[in-house]
N, CA, C and O atoms as a printed pandas DataFrame, in Angstrom:
     atom_number atom_name residue_name chain_id  residue_number  x_coord  y_coord  z_coord
0              1         N          MET        A               1   23.759  118.893   80.205
1              2        CA          MET        A               1   24.481  118.524   81.416
2              3         C          MET        A               1   24.718  117.029   81.459
3              4         O          MET        A               1   23.933  116.233   80.942
4              5         N          THR        A               2   25.833  116.670   82.096
5              6        CA          THR        A               2   26.163  115.253   82.181
6              7         C          THR        A               2   25.507  114.662   83.417
7              8         O          THR        A               2   25.355  115.299   84.459
8              9         N          THR        A               3   25.146  113.457   83.243
9             10        CA          THR        A               3   24.525  112.758   84.375
10            11         C          THR        A               3   25.630  112.120   85.212
11            12         O          THR        A               3   26.804  112.094   84.843
12            13         N          GLN        A               4   25.191  111.611   86.353
13            14        CA          GLN        A               4   26.165  110.971   87.242
14            15         C          GLN        A               4   26.781  109.750   86.591
15            16         O          GLN        A               4   27.975  109.502   86.760
16            17         N          SER        A               5   26.013  108.997   85.867
17            18        CA          SER        A               5   26.542  107.788   85.234
18            19         C          SER        A               5   27.557  108.157   84.149
19            20         O          SER        A               5   28.544  107.445   83.962
20            21         N          GLU        A               6   27.326  109.264   83.432
21            22        CA          GLU        A               6   28.283  109.712   82.424
22            23         C          GLU        A               6   29.584  110.178   83.089
23            24         O          GLU        A               6   30.680  109.869   82.620
24            25         N          ARG        A               7   29.443  110.924   84.184
25            26        CA          ARG        A               7   30.640  111.362   84.913
26            27         C          ARG        A               7   31.414  110.170   85.439
27            28         O          ARG        A               7   32.643  110.136   85.374
28            29         N          LEU        A               8   30.687  109.193   85.962
29            30        CA          LEU        A               8   31.340  107.993   86.486
30            31         C          LEU        A               8   32.052  107.252   85.358
31            32         O          LEU        A               8   33.174  106.779   85.540
32            33         N          ALA        A               9   31.416  107.149   84.205
33            34        CA          ALA        A               9   32.042  106.480   83.059
34            35         C          ALA        A               9   33.290  107.236   82.619
35            36         O          ALA        A               9   34.302  106.615   82.295
36            37         N          THR        A              10   33.233  108.575   82.602
37            38        CA          THR        A              10   34.386  109.386   82.232
38            39         C          THR        A              10   35.521  109.186   83.225
39            40         O          THR        A              10   36.677  109.038   82.828
40            41         N          LEU        A              11   35.201  109.181   84.500
41            42        CA          LEU        A              11   36.240  108.964   85.523
42            43         C          LEU        A              11   36.855  107.583   85.415
43            44         O          LEU        A              11   38.066  107.422   85.569
44            45         N          GLU        A              12   36.021  106.584   85.150
45            46        CA          GLU        A              12   36.547  105.228   84.979
46            47         C          GLU        A              12   37.479  105.163   83.774
47            48         O          GLU        A              12   38.510  104.491   83.813
48            49         N          GLN        A              13   37.111  105.866   82.700
49            50        CA          GLN        A              13   37.948  105.900   81.507
50            51         C          GLN        A              13   39.284  106.586   81.810
51            52         O          GLN        A              13   40.344  106.098   81.416
52            53         N          ARG        A              14   39.224  107.710   82.508
53            54        CA          ARG        A              14   40.446  108.431   82.868
54            55         C          ARG        A              14   41.321  107.588   83.781
55            56         O          ARG        A              14   42.544  107.568   83.639
56            57         N          LEU        A              15   40.690  106.897   84.713
57            58        CA          LEU        A              15   41.446  106.030   85.619
58            59         C          LEU        A              15   42.105  104.892   84.846
59            60         O          LEU        A              15   43.263  104.557   85.096
60            61         N          GLY        A              16   41.377  104.304   83.917
61            62        CA          GLY        A              16   41.950  103.234   83.088
62            63         C          GLY        A              16   43.124  103.734   82.261
63            64         O          GLY        A              16   44.151  103.063   82.152
64            65         N          ASP        A              17   42.963  104.928   81.673
65            66        CA          ASP        A              17   44.061  105.519   80.893
66            67         C          ASP        A              17   45.271  105.800   81.783
67            68         O          ASP        A              17   46.413  105.561   81.393
68            69         N          HIS        A              18   45.004  106.304   82.968
69            70        CA          HIS        A              18   46.089  106.598   83.910
70            71         C          HIS        A              18   46.836  105.313   84.286
71            72         O          HIS        A              18   48.066  105.302   84.331
72            73         N          GLU        A              19   46.109  104.251   84.549
73            74        CA          GLU        A              19   46.753  102.973   84.903
74            75         C          GLU        A              19   47.595  102.437   83.750
75            76         O          GLU        A              19   48.673  101.886   83.970
76            77         N          LYS        A              20   47.102  102.598   82.518
77            78        CA          LYS        A              20   47.885  102.159   81.355
78            79         C          LYS        A              20   49.184  102.937   81.251
79            80         O          LYS        A              20   50.245  102.361   81.010
80            81         N          ARG        A              21   49.096  104.263   81.435
81            82        CA          ARG        A              21   50.312  105.078   81.376
82            83         C          ARG        A              21   51.276  104.679   82.480
83            84         O          ARG        A              21   52.485  104.610   82.257
84            85         N          CYS        A              22   50.754  104.420   83.655
85            86        CA          CYS        A              22   51.624  104.009   84.770
86            87         C          CYS        A              22   52.304  102.679   84.468
87            88         O          CYS        A              22   53.486  102.503   84.765
88            89         N          GLU        A              23   51.564  101.745   83.879
89            90        CA          GLU        A              23   52.155  100.450   83.516
90            91         C          GLU        A              23   53.254  100.626   82.471
91            92         O          GLU        A              23   54.301   99.984   82.550
92            93         N          GLU        A              24   53.010  101.500   81.488
93            94        CA          GLU        A              24   54.022  101.759   80.466
94            95         C          GLU        A              24   55.266  102.391   81.089
95            96         O          GLU        A              24   56.393  102.013   80.767
96            97         N          ARG        A              25   55.054  103.339   81.969
97            98        CA          ARG        A              25   56.196  103.979   82.634
98            99         C          ARG        A              25   56.958  102.989   83.489
99           100         O          ARG        A              25   58.189  102.996   83.513
100          101         N          LEU        A              26   56.222  102.129   84.198
101          102        CA          LEU        A              26   56.874  101.118   85.032
102          103         C          LEU        A              26   57.713  100.172   84.174
103          104         O          LEU        A              26   58.816   99.788   84.562
104          105         N          ALA        A              27   57.189   99.799   83.012
105          106        CA          ALA        A              27   57.957   98.927   82.111
106          107         C          ALA        A              27   59.223   99.638   81.635
107          108         O          ALA        A              27   60.287   99.024   81.555
108          109         N          GLU        A              28   59.113  100.934   81.318
109          110        CA          GLU        A              28   60.295  101.690   80.901
110          111         C          GLU        A              28   61.306  101.806   82.033
111          112         O          GLU        A              28   62.511  101.687   81.811
112          113         N          ILE        A              29   60.819  102.037   83.238
113          114        CA          ILE        A              29   61.712  102.140   84.401
114          115         C          ILE        A              29   62.427  100.816   84.632
115          116         O          ILE        A              29   63.632  100.793   84.882
116          117         N          LYS        A              30   61.691   99.719   84.549
117          118        CA          LYS        A              30   62.314   98.399   84.737
118          119         C          LYS        A              30   63.378   98.139   83.679
119          120         O          LYS        A              30   64.439   97.595   83.985
120          121         N          ALA        A              31   63.099   98.525   82.435
121          122        CA          ALA        A              31   64.082   98.327   81.363
122          123         C          ALA        A              31   65.322   99.180   81.615
123          124         O          ALA        A              31   66.447   98.724   81.409
124          125         N          THR        A              32   65.114  100.408   82.058
125          126        CA          THR        A              32   66.239  101.299   82.346
126          127         C          THR        A              32   67.076  100.765   83.501
127          128         O          THR        A              32   68.305  100.790   83.448
128          129         N          VAL        A              33   66.408  100.285   84.541
129          130        CA          VAL        A              33   67.120   99.732   85.694
130          131         C          VAL        A              33   67.919   98.500   85.289
131          132         O          VAL        A              33   69.066   98.337   85.704
132          133         N          ALA        A              34   67.321   97.640   84.485
133          134        CA          ALA        A              34   68.031   96.438   84.031
134          135         C          ALA        A              34   69.251   96.821   83.205
135          136         O          ALA        A              34   70.319   96.229   83.362
136          137         N          SER        A              35   69.102   97.796   82.337
137          138        CA          SER        A              35   70.228   98.251   81.520
138          139         C          SER        A              35   71.331   98.854   82.390
139          140         O          SER        A              35   72.517   98.611   82.167
140          141         N          THR        A              36   70.924   99.642   83.382
141          142        CA          THR        A              36   71.908  100.256   84.279
142          143         C          THR        A              36   72.644   99.195   85.083
143          144         O          THR        A              36   73.862   99.273   85.244
144          145         N          LEU        A              37   71.927   98.214   85.584
145          146        CA          LEU        A              37   72.573   97.143   86.351
146          147         C          LEU        A              37   73.540   96.346   85.484
147          148         O          LEU        A              37   74.607   95.943   85.947
148          149         N          LYS        A              38   73.172   96.120   84.238
149          150        CA          LYS        A              38   74.066   95.398   83.324
150          151         C          LYS        A              38   75.339   96.211   83.085
151          152         O          LYS        A              38   76.441   95.662   83.054
152          153         N          ALA        A              39   75.175   97.517   82.919
153          154        CA          ALA        A              39   76.341   98.383   82.710
154          155         C          ALA        A              39   77.238   98.391   83.946
155          156         O          ALA        A              39   78.463   98.384   83.828
156          157         N          ILE        A              40   76.636   98.405   85.114
157          158        CA          ILE        A              40   77.411   98.392   86.359
158          159         C          ILE        A              40   78.179   97.084   86.493
159          160         O          ILE        A              40   79.340   97.089   86.901
160          161         N          GLU        A              41   77.553   95.980   86.158
161          162        CA          GLU        A              41   78.249   94.690   86.208
162          163         C          GLU        A              41   79.434   94.687   85.248
163          164         O          GLU        A              41   80.500   94.165   85.576
164          165         N          GLY        A              42   79.251   95.268   84.065
165          166        CA          GLY        A              42   80.352   95.365   83.107
166          167         C          GLY        A              42   81.498   96.200   83.651
167          168         O          GLY        A              42   82.669   95.861   83.480
168          169         N          LEU        A              43   81.144   97.297   84.309
169          170        CA          LEU        A              43   82.187   98.151   84.903
170          171         C          LEU        A              43   82.907   97.424   86.030
171          172         O          LEU        A              43   84.119   97.562   86.192
172          173         N          LYS        A              44   82.157   96.648   86.808
173          174        CA          LYS        A              44   82.807   95.908   87.893
174          175         C          LYS        A              44   83.795   94.891   87.342
175          176         O          LYS        A              44   84.903   94.753   87.860
176          177         N          SER        A              45   83.400   94.182   86.297
177          178        CA          SER        A              45   84.321   93.180   85.745
178          179         C          SER        A              45   85.540   93.859   85.120
179          180         O          SER        A              45   86.654   93.344   85.215
180          181         N          ARG        A              46   85.332   95.011   84.481
181          182        CA          ARG        A              46   86.481   95.743   83.929
182          183         C          ARG        A              46   87.386   96.240   85.046
183          184         O          ARG        A              46   88.611   96.200   84.926
184          185         N          SER        A              47   86.784   96.706   86.126
185          186        CA          SER        A              47   87.591   97.195   87.252
186          187         C          SER        A              47   88.442   96.073   87.827
187          188         O          SER        A              47   89.612   96.285   88.148
188          189         N          TRP        A              48   87.872   94.889   87.961
189          190        CA          TRP        A              48   88.656   93.757   88.463
190          191         C          TRP        A              48   89.770   93.411   87.485
191          192         O          TRP        A              48   90.875   93.066   87.905
192          193         N          GLY        A              49   89.496   93.500   86.199
193          194        CA          GLY        A              49   90.529   93.239   85.200
194          195         C          GLY        A              49   91.670   94.239   85.299
195          196         O          GLY        A              49   92.842   93.872   85.215
196          197         N          ILE        A              50   91.315   95.504   85.478
197          198        CA          ILE        A              50   92.344   96.539   85.616
198          199         C          ILE        A              50   93.145   96.324   86.893
199          200         O          ILE        A              50   94.368   96.469   86.901
200          201         N          ALA        A              51   92.445   95.976   87.976
201          202        CA          ALA        A              51   93.145   95.736   89.249
202          203         C          ALA        A              51   94.110   94.560   89.114
203          204         O          ALA        A              51   95.235   94.619   89.612
204          205         N          ALA        A              52   93.676   93.496   88.445
205          206        CA          ALA        A              52   94.546   92.337   88.253
206          207         C          ALA        A              52   95.751   92.705   87.388
207          208         O          ALA        A              52   96.871   92.270   87.657
208          209         N          ALA        A              53   95.519   93.500   86.361
209          210        CA          ALA        A              53   96.627   93.912   85.490
210          211         C          ALA        A              53   97.631   94.775   86.251
211          212         O          ALA        A              53   98.841   94.609   86.091
212          213         N          LEU        A              54   97.132   95.691   87.074
213          214        CA          LEU        A              54   98.037   96.527   87.870
214          215         C          LEU        A              54   98.828   95.701   88.877
215          216         O          LEU        A              54  100.013   95.947   89.102
216          217         N          LEU        A              55   98.167   94.726   89.476
217          218        CA          LEU        A              55   98.861   93.845   90.421
218          219         C          LEU        A              55   99.946   93.053   89.699
219          220         O          LEU        A              55  101.061   92.922   90.203
220          221         N          ALA        A              56   99.623   92.529   88.530
221          222        CA          ALA        A              56  100.623   91.783   87.759
222          223         C          ALA        A              56  101.792   92.683   87.375
223          224         O          ALA        A              56  102.946   92.258   87.437
224          225         N          TRP        A              57  101.505   93.919   86.979
225          226        CA          TRP        A              57  102.570   94.861   86.624
226          227         C          TRP        A              57  103.458   95.155   87.830
227          228         O          TRP        A              57  104.683   95.174   87.713
228          229         N          ALA        A              58  102.832   95.385   88.998
229          230        CA          ALA        A              58  103.602   95.677   90.210
230          231         C          ALA        A              58  104.479   94.480   90.592
231          232         O          ALA        A              58  105.635   94.656   90.977
232          233         N          LEU        A              59  103.939   93.284   90.487
233          234        CA          LEU        A              59  104.724   92.088   90.798
234          235         C          LEU        A              59  105.873   91.922   89.816
235          236         O          LEU        A              59  106.966   91.509   90.204
236          237         N          ALA        A              60  105.639   92.240   88.548
237          238        CA          ALA        A              60  106.716   92.160   87.562
238          239         C          ALA        A              60  107.807   93.174   87.880
239          240         O          ALA        A              60  108.991   92.881   87.717
240          241         N          GLN        A              61  107.417   94.369   88.333
241          242        CA          GLN        A              61  108.408   95.373   88.711
242          243         C          GLN        A              61  109.238   94.896   89.900
243          244         O          GLN        A              61  110.458   95.060   89.916
244          245         N          LEU        A              62  108.578   94.307   90.890
245          246        CA          LEU        A              62  109.302   93.780   92.046
246          247         C          LEU        A              62  110.245   92.660   91.643
247          248         O          LEU        A              62  111.389   92.608   92.096
248          249         N          TRP        A              63  109.765   91.766   90.793
249          250        CA          TRP        A              63  110.589   90.650   90.335
250          251         C          TRP        A              63  111.814   91.169   89.589
251          252         O          TRP        A              63  112.929   90.692   89.803
252          253         N          SER        A              64  111.603   92.136   88.724
253          254        CA          SER        A              64  112.696   92.701   87.945
254          255         C          SER        A              64  113.706   93.394   88.858
255          256         O          SER        A              64  114.914   93.227   88.692
256          257         N          ALA        A              65  113.210   94.169   89.821
257          258        CA          ALA        A              65  114.112   94.860   90.745
258          259         C          ALA        A              65  114.899   93.861   91.587
259          260         O          ALA        A              65  116.088   94.059   91.837
260          261         N          ASN        A              66  114.249   92.803   92.018
261          262        CA          ASN        A              66  114.949   91.789   92.814
262          263         C          ASN        A              66  115.981   91.044   91.970
263          264         O          ASN        A              66  117.064   90.716   92.453
264          265         N          ALA        A              67  115.641   90.780   90.710
265          266        CA          ALA        A              67  116.594   90.093   89.831
266          267         C          ALA        A              67  117.838   90.948   89.624
267          268         O          ALA        A              67  118.956   90.435   89.632
268          269         N          VAL        A              68  117.645   92.245   89.440
269          270        CA          VAL        A              68  118.788   93.149   89.265
270          271         C          VAL        A              68  119.616   93.185   90.543
271          272         O          VAL        A              68  120.846   93.167   90.491
272          273         N          ARG        A              69  118.950   93.234   91.676
273          274        CA          ARG        A              69  119.670   93.280   92.961
274          275         C          ARG        A              69  120.482   92.004   93.173
275          276         O          ARG        A              69  121.640   92.064   93.588
276          277         N          VAL        A              70  119.879   90.853   92.891
277          278        CA          VAL        A              70  120.589   89.583   93.042
278          279         C          VAL        A              70  121.785   89.537   92.089
279          280         O          VAL        A              70  122.861   89.062   92.452
280          281         N          GLU        A              71  121.585   90.030   90.880
281          282        CA          GLU        A              71  122.683   90.028   89.915
282          283         C          GLU        A              71  123.836   90.903   90.409
283          284         O          GLU        A              71  124.999   90.520   90.284
284          285         N          ARG        A              72  123.526   92.063   90.964
285          286        CA          ARG        A              72  124.571   92.940   91.506
286          287         C          ARG        A              72  125.306   92.263   92.660
287          288         O          ARG        A              72  126.529   92.353   92.764
288          289         N          LEU        A              73  124.561   91.592   93.515
289          290        CA          LEU        A              73  125.184   90.894   94.643
290          291         C          LEU        A              73  126.098   89.772   94.160
291          292         O          LEU        A              73  127.180   89.557   94.706
292          293         N          GLU        A              74  125.644   89.060   93.128
293          294        CA          GLU        A              74  126.469   87.980   92.586
294          295         C          GLU        A              74  127.746   88.530   91.960
295          296         O          GLU        A              74  128.817   87.948   92.129
296          297         N          VAL        A              75  127.644   89.636   91.247
297          298        CA          VAL        A              75  128.823   90.249   90.640
298          299         C          VAL        A              75  129.768   90.732   91.728
299          300         O          VAL        A              75  130.980   90.546   91.623
300          301         N          ALA        A              76  129.227   91.348   92.770
301          302        CA          ALA        A              76  130.064   91.836   93.864
302          303         C          ALA        A              76  130.737   90.681   94.592
303          304         O          ALA        A              76  131.903   90.779   94.975
304          305         N          ALA        A              77  130.001   89.584   94.783
305          306        CA          ALA        A              77  130.580   88.421   95.464
306          307         C          ALA        A              77  131.672   87.784   94.604
307          308         O          ALA        A              77  132.680   87.314   95.132
308          309         N          ALA        A              78  131.481   87.766   93.304
309          310        CA          ALA        A              78  132.486   87.192   92.411
310          311         C          ALA        A              78  133.720   88.090   92.338
311          312         O          ALA        A              78  134.836   87.591   92.188
312          313         N          ALA        A              79  133.537   89.383   92.441
313          314        CA          ALA        A              79  134.666   90.312   92.351
314          315         C          ALA        A              79  135.451   90.356   93.653
315          316         O          ALA        A              79  136.643   90.663   93.642
316          317         N          ARG        A              80  134.818   90.061   94.754
317          318        CA          ARG        A              80  135.484   90.132   96.043
318          319         C          ARG        A              80  136.666   89.165   96.156
319          320         O          ARG        A              80  137.728   89.603   96.600
320          321         N          PRO        A              81  136.563   87.890   95.791
321          322        CA          PRO        A              81  137.727   87.006   95.879
322          323         C          PRO        A              81  138.865   87.446   94.965
323          324         O          PRO        A              81  140.035   87.259   95.299
324          325         N          LEU        A              82  138.536   88.022   93.824
325          326        CA          LEU        A              82  139.581   88.509   92.935
326          327         C          LEU        A              82  140.319   89.674   93.575
327          328         O          LEU        A              82  141.543   89.756   93.472
328          329         N          ALA        A              83  139.614   90.559   94.219
329          330        CA          ALA        A              83  140.242   91.702   94.874
330          331         C          ALA        A              83  141.071   91.238   96.055
331          332         O          ALA        A              83  142.149   91.776   96.308
332          333         N          ASP        A              84  140.579   90.244   96.783
333          334        CA          ASP        A              84  141.323   89.734   97.935
334          335         C          ASP        A              84  142.613   89.059   97.496
335          336         O          ASP        A              84  143.640   89.212   98.158
336          337         N          SER        A              85  142.584   88.319   96.403
337          338        CA          SER        A              85  143.781   87.607   95.965
338          339         C          SER        A              85  144.813   88.566   95.392
339          340         O          SER        A              85  146.010   88.286   95.462
340          341         N          LYS        A              86  144.379   89.698   94.824
341          342        CA          LYS        A              86  145.329   90.673   94.297
342          343         C          LYS        A              86  146.045   91.405   95.416
343          344         O          LYS        A              86  147.202   91.796   95.260
344          345         N          GLY        A              87  145.385   91.590   96.522
345          346        CA          GLY        A              87  145.982   92.352   97.609
346          347         C          GLY        A              87  146.953   91.557   98.459
347          348         O          GLY        A              87  147.719   92.160   99.211
348          349         N          GLU        A              88  146.959   90.261   98.379
349          350        CA          GLU        A              88  147.843   89.440   99.223
350          351         C          GLU        A              88  149.170   89.206   98.533
351          352         O          GLU        A              88  149.191   88.860   97.352
352          353         N          PRO        A              89  150.292   89.386   99.245
353          354        CA          PRO        A              89  151.598   89.068   98.646
354          355         C          PRO        A              89  151.793   87.553   98.603
355          356         O          PRO        A              89  151.342   86.830   99.492
356          357         N          GLN        A              90  152.466   87.092   97.567
357          358        CA          GLN        A              90  152.673   85.655   97.440
358          359         C          GLN        A              90  154.096   85.279   97.619
359          360         O          GLN        A              90  154.438   84.099   97.542
């Protein structure tokens, strides 16, 4: 039979082993959390890059559409005096 001191020593050993395992798990959890946070930061920076690219594309589309519209207006304005002068008798 085991004595009380042997049982106490066994419990202390088990407790020490348990604390070591907990420390190892905590270190693994911290490493996983750090890796996850780094990945999230990378995704955030990529998301901002994509948002900026989409904004630039949309602005380019607006600029292009406005340039075409201005060009049409200029052509129409240039054609109008020619049409007016053809219709008047001299």
